[in-house]
N, CA, C, O and the ligand as a Tripos MOL2 file, in Angstrom:
@<TRIPOS>MOLECULE
protein
  189   187    48     0     0
PROTEIN
NO_CHARGES

@<TRIPOS>ATOM
      1 N          74.3080   52.2440   67.2560 N.3       1 MET1
      2 CA         73.9360   53.0210   66.2240 C.3       1 MET1
      3 C          74.6190   52.6340   64.8650 C.2       1 MET1
      4 O          75.1840   53.4810   64.1730 O.2       1 MET1
      5 N          74.5420   51.4000   64.5430 N.am      2 SER2
      6 CA         75.1830   50.9530   63.4220 C.3       2 SER2
      7 C          74.2960   51.0500   62.1370 C.2       2 SER2
      8 O          74.7950   50.9890   61.0130 O.2       2 SER2
      9 N          72.9460   51.2070   62.3600 N.am      3 GLU3
     10 CA         72.0440   51.1940   61.2910 C.3       3 GLU3
     11 C          72.2650   52.5060   60.4820 C.2       3 GLU3
     12 O          72.4290   53.6000   61.0210 O.2       3 GLU3
     13 N          72.2550   52.2960   59.1550 N.am      4 LYS4
     14 CA         72.4420   53.5460   58.3720 C.3       4 LYS4
     15 C          71.1550   53.8550   57.7210 C.2       4 LYS4
     16 O          70.2980   52.9880   57.5440 O.2       4 LYS4
     17 N          71.0160   55.0700   57.3690 N.am      5 THR5
     18 CA         69.6360   55.5180   56.5140 C.3       5 THR5
     19 C          70.1440   56.2450   55.4080 C.2       5 THR5
     20 O          71.2690   56.7400   55.3580 O.2       5 THR5
     21 N          69.2050   56.2960   54.4500 N.am      6 CYS6
     22 CA         69.3570   57.0140   53.2050 C.3       6 CYS6
     23 C          69.5550   58.4930   53.4900 C.2       6 CYS6
     24 O          68.8510   59.1020   54.2950 O.2       6 CYS6
     25 N          70.5980   59.0740   52.7580 N.am      7 ALA7
     26 CA         70.9000   60.5200   52.9520 C.3       7 ALA7
     27 C          69.7810   61.4000   52.2340 C.2       7 ALA7
     28 O          69.7230   62.6090   52.4560 O.2       7 ALA7
     29 N          68.9910   60.8310   51.4610 N.am      8 ALA8
     30 CA         67.9680   61.5270   50.7850 C.3       8 ALA8
     31 C          66.5910   61.5060   51.4150 C.2       8 ALA8
     32 O          65.8940   62.5160   51.5130 O.2       8 ALA8
     33 N          66.2510   60.3610   51.8180 N.am      9 CYS9
     34 CA         64.8660   60.2580   52.3250 C.3       9 CYS9
     35 C          64.7450   59.5430   53.7260 C.2       9 CYS9
     36 O          63.6450   59.2870   54.2160 O.2       9 CYS9
     37 N          65.8960   59.2450   54.3190 N.am     10 ASP10
     38 CA         66.0380   58.7790   55.7000 C.3      10 ASP10
     39 C          65.3840   57.3880   55.9340 C.2      10 ASP10
     40 O          65.1180   57.0390   57.0840 O.2      10 ASP10
     41 N          65.1440   56.6640   54.9690 N.am     11 CYS11
     42 CA         64.6950   55.3290   55.2450 C.3      11 CYS11
     43 C          65.9230   54.4470   55.4280 C.2      11 CYS11
     44 O          67.0550   54.7820   55.0760 O.2      11 CYS11
     45 N          65.6200   53.3500   55.9790 N.am     12 ALA12
     46 CA         66.7960   52.3480   56.4050 C.3      12 ALA12
     47 C          67.4860   51.7250   55.2180 C.2      12 ALA12
     48 O          66.8350   51.3450   54.2440 O.2      12 ALA12
     49 N          68.8130   51.6160   55.2900 N.am     13 LEU13
     50 CA         69.5400   51.0470   54.1560 C.3      13 LEU13
     51 C          69.8070   49.5750   54.4590 C.2      13 LEU13
     52 O          70.0460   49.1650   55.5940 O.2      13 LEU13
     53 N          69.7520   48.8330   53.4060 N.am     14 ASP14
     54 CA         70.3090   47.4030   53.4500 C.3      14 ASP14
     55 C          71.5120   47.1640   52.6330 C.2      14 ASP14
     56 O          72.1590   48.1420   52.2610 O.2      14 ASP14
     57 N          71.8930   45.9430   52.3030 N.am     15 GLU15
     58 CA         73.0970   45.7950   51.3950 C.3      15 GLU15
     59 C          73.0150   46.3770   50.1060 C.2      15 GLU15
     60 O          74.0500   46.4880   49.4500 O.2      15 GLU15
     61 N          71.7980   46.8130   49.5940 N.am     16 THR16
     62 CA         71.6120   47.2960   48.2990 C.3      16 THR16
     63 C          71.9200   48.8680   48.2270 C.2      16 THR16
     64 O          71.7950   49.5080   47.1830 O.2      16 THR16
     65 N          72.3060   49.3830   49.3590 N.am     17 ALA17
     66 CA         72.5580   50.7470   49.4140 C.3      17 ALA17
     67 C          73.6180   51.2240   48.2650 C.2      17 ALA17
     68 O          74.5780   50.5370   47.9130 O.2      17 ALA17
     69 N          73.3110   52.4360   47.7660 N.am     18 ILE18
     70 CA         74.1670   52.9630   46.6420 C.3      18 ILE18
     71 C          75.0840   54.0840   47.2810 C.2      18 ILE18
     72 O          74.6130   54.9920   47.9650 O.2      18 ILE18
     73 N          76.3420   53.9560   47.0200 N.am     19 ARG19
     74 CA         77.2490   54.9330   47.5240 C.3      19 ARG19
     75 C          77.3250   56.1150   46.5630 C.2      19 ARG19
     76 O          77.5450   55.9620   45.3610 O.2      19 ARG19
     77 N          77.1250   57.3600   47.1720 N.am     20 VAL20
     78 CA         77.2470   58.5330   46.3000 C.3      20 VAL20
     79 C          78.3460   59.3900   46.9270 C.2      20 VAL20
     80 O          78.3460   59.6350   48.1330 O.2      20 VAL20
     81 N          79.2820   59.8400   46.0880 N.am     21 THR21
     82 CA         80.4180   60.6860   46.5660 C.3      21 THR21
     83 C          79.8180   62.1140   46.4170 C.2      21 THR21
     84 O          79.3300   62.5110   45.3590 O.2      21 THR21
     85 N          79.8910   62.8630   47.5630 N.am     22 ILE22
     86 CA         79.4910   64.2500   47.6020 C.3      22 ILE22
     87 C          80.7140   65.0370   48.0520 C.2      22 ILE22
     88 O          81.1280   64.9580   49.2090 O.2      22 ILE22
     89 N          81.2970   65.8160   47.1000 N.am     23 GLY23
     90 CA         82.4930   66.4640   47.5650 C.3      23 GLY23
     91 C          83.5870   65.4790   47.9560 C.2      23 GLY23
     92 O          84.0440   64.6270   47.1940 O.2      23 GLY23
     93 N          83.9530   65.6740   49.1910 N.am     24 SER24
     94 CA         85.0050   64.8690   49.8620 C.3      24 SER24
     95 C          84.5650   63.7560   50.6830 C.2      24 SER24
     96 O          85.3880   63.0400   51.2540 O.2      24 SER24
     97 N          83.1950   63.5520   50.7820 N.am     25 HIS25
     98 CA         82.7290   62.4280   51.6460 C.3      25 HIS25
     99 C          81.7280   61.6530   50.8260 C.2      25 HIS25
    100 O          81.2000   62.0900   49.8030 O.2      25 HIS25
    101 N          81.4970   60.3880   51.3930 N.am     26 VAL26
    102 CA         80.5680   59.4560   50.7510 C.3      26 VAL26
    103 C          79.3570   59.3280   51.6240 C.2      26 VAL26
    104 O          79.4480   59.1630   52.8400 O.2      26 VAL26
    105 N          78.1600   59.4130   50.9450 N.am     27 VAL27
    106 CA         76.8830   59.1800   51.7250 C.3      27 VAL27
    107 C          76.2740   57.8740   51.0300 C.2      27 VAL27
    108 O          76.8410   57.3510   50.0700 O.2      27 VAL27
    109 N          75.2420   57.4450   51.5010 N.am     28 GLU28
    110 CA         74.5450   56.2060   50.9840 C.3      28 GLU28
    111 C          73.1220   56.5310   50.7470 C.2      28 GLU28
    112 O          72.4820   57.3200   51.4420 O.2      28 GLU28
    113 N          72.6300   55.8350   49.6570 N.am     29 ALA29
    114 CA         71.1940   56.1400   49.2790 C.3      29 ALA29
    115 C          70.5830   54.7730   49.1700 C.2      29 ALA29
    116 O          71.2680   53.7670   48.9820 O.2      29 ALA29
    117 N          69.1460   54.7590   49.3050 N.am     30 CYS30
    118 CA         68.4510   53.5090   49.3180 C.3      30 CYS30
    119 C          68.2720   52.9930   47.8750 C.2      30 CYS30
    120 O          68.1940   51.7870   47.6380 O.2      30 CYS30
    121 N          68.2090   53.9550   46.9010 N.am     31 CYS31
    122 CA         67.8740   53.4710   45.5710 C.3      31 CYS31
    123 C          68.5030   54.5840   44.5820 C.2      31 CYS31
    124 O          68.8750   55.6870   44.9810 O.2      31 CYS31
    125 N          68.5680   54.1830   43.3430 N.am     32 GLU32
    126 CA         69.1850   55.0020   42.3050 C.3      32 GLU32
    127 C          68.3780   56.3610   42.1970 C.2      32 GLU32
    128 O          68.9420   57.3700   41.7750 O.2      32 GLU32
    129 N          67.1660   56.3710   42.5500 N.am     33 GLU33
    130 CA         66.3990   57.6720   42.5300 C.3      33 GLU33
    131 C          66.9500   58.7460   43.5670 C.2      33 GLU33
    132 O          67.1550   59.9270   43.2870 O.2      33 GLU33
    133 N          67.1490   58.1750   44.7590 N.am     34 CYS34
    134 CA         67.7380   58.9720   45.7210 C.3      34 CYS34
    135 C          69.1170   59.3720   45.4690 C.2      34 CYS34
    136 O          69.5220   60.5160   45.6770 O.2      34 CYS34
    137 N          69.8320   58.4210   45.0200 N.am     35 ALA35
    138 CA         71.1920   58.7550   44.6360 C.3      35 ALA35
    139 C          71.3370   59.8510   43.6840 C.2      35 ALA35
    140 O          72.2430   60.6780   43.7800 O.2      35 ALA35
    141 N          70.4170   59.8660   42.7290 N.am     36 GLU36
    142 CA         70.4050   60.8540   41.7090 C.3      36 GLU36
    143 C          70.1210   62.2010   42.3890 C.2      36 GLU36
    144 O          70.7900   63.1820   42.0650 O.2      36 GLU36
    145 N          69.1580   62.2880   43.3170 N.am     37 LYS37
    146 CA         68.8210   63.5220   44.0000 C.3      37 LYS37
    147 C          70.0060   64.0060   44.6880 C.2      37 LYS37
    148 O          70.2700   65.2060   44.6310 O.2      37 LYS37
    149 N          70.8090   63.1360   45.3860 N.am     38 LEU38
    150 CA         72.0210   63.6160   46.0780 C.3      38 LEU38
    151 C          72.9960   64.1910   44.9960 C.2      38 LEU38
    152 O          73.5820   65.2540   45.2040 O.2      38 LEU38
    153 N          73.1460   63.5530   43.9590 N.am     39 ARG39
    154 CA         74.0790   64.0440   42.9080 C.3      39 ARG39
    155 C          73.6740   65.4430   42.4460 C.2      39 ARG39
    156 O          74.4950   66.3570   42.3700 O.2      39 ARG39
    157 N          72.3750   65.5810   42.1380 N.am     40 GLU40
    158 CA         71.8800   66.8200   41.6240 C.3      40 GLU40
    159 C          72.1130   67.8870   42.7720 C.2      40 GLU40
    160 O          72.6400   68.9480   42.4360 O.2      40 GLU40
    161 N          71.8020   67.7170   43.9570 N.am     41 ALA41
    162 CA         72.0060   68.5810   45.0220 C.3      41 ALA41
    163 C          73.4270   69.0450   45.1030 C.2      41 ALA41
    164 O          73.7190   70.2290   45.2780 O.2      41 ALA41
    165 N          74.3770   68.0050   44.9590 N.am     42 SER42
    166 CA         75.8410   68.3740   45.0660 C.3      42 SER42
    167 C          76.1520   69.1960   43.8640 C.2      42 SER42
    168 O          76.8960   70.1640   44.0190 O.2      42 SER42
    169 N          75.6770   68.9310   42.6970 N.am     43 ALA43
    170 CA         76.0760   69.6720   41.4890 C.3      43 ALA43
    171 C          75.5740   71.1300   41.4880 C.2      43 ALA43
    172 O          76.2090   72.0130   40.9110 O.2      43 ALA43
    173 N          74.4980   71.3500   42.1040 N.am     44 LYS44
    174 CA         74.0250   72.7340   42.3150 C.3      44 LYS44
    175 C          74.9270   73.5440   43.2350 C.2      44 LYS44
    176 O          74.8200   74.7700   43.2250 O.2      44 LYS44
    177 N          75.7540   72.9790   43.9800 N.am     45 GLY45
    178 CA         76.6990   73.6290   44.8620 C.3      45 GLY45
    179 C          76.1470   73.9540   46.1570 C.2      45 GLY45
    180 O          76.6850   74.8150   46.8530 O.2      45 GLY45
    181 N          75.0390   73.2860   46.5610 N.am     46 SER46
    182 CA         74.5820   73.6210   47.9510 C.3      46 SER46
    183 C          75.3030   72.7000   48.9700 C.2      46 SER46
    184 O          75.2400   71.4720   49.0200 O.2      46 SER46
    185 N          75.9670   73.5010   49.7320 N.am     47 THR47
    186 CA         76.8200   72.8850   50.8630 C.3      47 THR47
    187 C          75.8540   72.3400   51.8770 C.2      47 THR47
    188 O          76.2740   71.7880   52.8940 O.2      47 THR47
    189 ZN         66.1340   57.0600   49.8170 Zn       48 ZN48
@<TRIPOS>BOND
     1     1     2 1
     2     2     3 1
     3     3     4 2
     4     3     5 am
     5     5     6 1
     6     6     7 1
     7     7     8 2
     8     7     9 am
     9     9    10 1
    10    10    11 1
    11    11    12 2
    12    11    13 am
    13    13    14 1
    14    14    15 1
    15    15    16 2
    16    15    17 am
    17    17    18 1
    18    18    19 1
    19    19    20 2
    20    19    21 am
    21    21    22 1
    22    22    23 1
    23    23    24 2
    24    23    25 am
    25    25    26 1
    26    26    27 1
    27    27    28 2
    28    27    29 am
    29    29    30 1
    30    30    31 1
    31    31    32 2
    32    31    33 am
    33    33    34 1
    34    34    35 1
    35    35    36 2
    36    35    37 am
    37    37    38 1
    38    38    39 1
    39    39    40 2
    40    39    41 am
    41    41    42 1
    42    42    43 1
    43    43    44 2
    44    43    45 am
    45    45    46 1
    46    46    47 1
    47    47    48 2
    48    47    49 am
    49    49    50 1
    50    50    51 1
    51    51    52 2
    52    51    53 am
    53    53    54 1
    54    54    55 1
    55    55    56 2
    56    55    57 am
    57    57    58 1
    58    58    59 1
    59    59    60 2
    60    59    61 am
    61    61    62 1
    62    62    63 1
    63    63    64 2
    64    63    65 am
    65    65    66 1
    66    66    67 1
    67    67    68 2
    68    67    69 am
    69    69    70 1
    70    70    71 1
    71    71    72 2
    72    71    73 am
    73    73    74 1
    74    74    75 1
    75    75    76 2
    76    75    77 am
    77    77    78 1
    78    78    79 1
    79    79    80 2
    80    79    81 am
    81    81    82 1
    82    82    83 1
    83    83    84 2
    84    83    85 am
    85    85    86 1
    86    86    87 1
    87    87    88 2
    88    87    89 am
    89    89    90 1
    90    90    91 1
    91    91    92 2
    92    91    93 am
    93    93    94 1
    94    94    95 1
    95    95    96 2
    96    95    97 am
    97    97    98 1
    98    98    99 1
    99    99   100 2
   100    99   101 am
   101   101   102 1
   102   102   103 1
   103   103   104 2
   104   103   105 am
   105   105   106 1
   106   106   107 1
   107   107   108 2
   108   107   109 am
   109   109   110 1
   110   110   111 1
   111   111   112 2
   112   111   113 am
   113   113   114 1
   114   114   115 1
   115   115   116 2
   116   115   117 am
   117   117   118 1
   118   118   119 1
   119   119   120 2
   120   119   121 am
   121   121   122 1
   122   122   123 1
   123   123   124 2
   124   123   125 am
   125   125   126 1
   126   126   127 1
   127   127   128 2
   128   127   129 am
   129   129   130 1
   130   130   131 1
   131   131   132 2
   132   131   133 am
   133   133   134 1
   134   134   135 1
   135   135   136 2
   136   135   137 am
   137   137   138 1
   138   138   139 1
   139   139   140 2
   140   139   141 am
   141   141   142 1
   142   142   143 1
   143   143   144 2
   144   143   145 am
   145   145   146 1
   146   146   147 1
   147   147   148 2
   148   147   149 am
   149   149   150 1
   150   150   151 1
   151   151   152 2
   152   151   153 am
   153   153   154 1
   154   154   155 1
   155   155   156 2
   156   155   157 am
   157   157   158 1
   158   158   159 1
   159   159   160 2
   160   159   161 am
   161   161   162 1
   162   162   163 1
   163   163   164 2
   164   163   165 am
   165   165   166 1
   166   166   167 1
   167   167   168 2
   168   167   169 am
   169   169   170 1
   170   170   171 1
   171   171   172 2
   172   171   173 am
   173   173   174 1
   174   174   175 1
   175   175   176 2
   176   175   177 am
   177   177   178 1
   178   178   179 1
   179   179   180 2
   180   179   181 am
   181   181   182 1
   182   182   183 1
   183   183   184 2
   184   183   185 am
   185   185   186 1
   186   186   187 1
   187   187   188 2
@<TRIPOS>SUBSTRUCTURE
     1 MET1         2 RESIDUE 1 A MET
     2 SER2         6 RESIDUE 1 A SER
     3 GLU3        10 RESIDUE 1 A GLU
     4 LYS4        14 RESIDUE 1 A LYS
     5 THR5        18 RESIDUE 1 A THR
     6 CYS6        22 RESIDUE 1 A CYS
     7 ALA7        26 RESIDUE 1 A ALA
     8 ALA8        30 RESIDUE 1 A ALA
     9 CYS9        34 RESIDUE 1 A CYS
    10 ASP10       38 RESIDUE 1 A ASP
    11 CYS11       42 RESIDUE 1 A CYS
    12 ALA12       46 RESIDUE 1 A ALA
    13 LEU13       50 RESIDUE 1 A LEU
    14 ASP14       54 RESIDUE 1 A ASP
    15 GLU15       58 RESIDUE 1 A GLU
    16 THR16       62 RESIDUE 1 A THR
    17 ALA17       66 RESIDUE 1 A ALA
    18 ILE18       70 RESIDUE 1 A ILE
    19 ARG19       74 RESIDUE 1 A ARG
    20 VAL20       78 RESIDUE 1 A VAL
    21 THR21       82 RESIDUE 1 A THR
    22 ILE22       86 RESIDUE 1 A ILE
    23 GLY23       90 RESIDUE 1 A GLY
    24 SER24       94 RESIDUE 1 A SER
    25 HIS25       98 RESIDUE 1 A HIS
    26 VAL26      102 RESIDUE 1 A VAL
    27 VAL27      106 RESIDUE 1 A VAL
    28 GLU28      110 RESIDUE 1 A GLU
    29 ALA29      114 RESIDUE 1 A ALA
    30 CYS30      118 RESIDUE 1 A CYS
    31 CYS31      122 RESIDUE 1 A CYS
    32 GLU32      126 RESIDUE 1 A GLU
    33 GLU33      130 RESIDUE 1 A GLU
    34 CYS34      134 RESIDUE 1 A CYS
    35 ALA35      138 RESIDUE 1 A ALA
    36 GLU36      142 RESIDUE 1 A GLU
    37 LYS37      146 RESIDUE 1 A LYS
    38 LEU38      150 RESIDUE 1 A LEU
    39 ARG39      154 RESIDUE 1 A ARG
    40 GLU40      158 RESIDUE 1 A GLU
    41 ALA41      162 RESIDUE 1 A ALA
    42 SER42      166 RESIDUE 1 A SER
    43 ALA43      170 RESIDUE 1 A ALA
    44 LYS44      174 RESIDUE 1 A LYS
    45 GLY45      178 RESIDUE 1 A GLY
    46 SER46      182 RESIDUE 1 A SER
    47 THR47      186 RESIDUE 1 A THR
    48 ZN48       189 GROUP 0 **** ****
């Protein structure tokens, strides 16, 4: 289970994955658009 998926859309990640820090942990997104969604969700305070 070494394959990672985008935290926003669940598609497979490759070496271009973008790291997004959410609170105290780091998730990875497939593209800037997904990264932005994760940041927005985090900013809204939804745990
Ligand atoms: Zn994505």
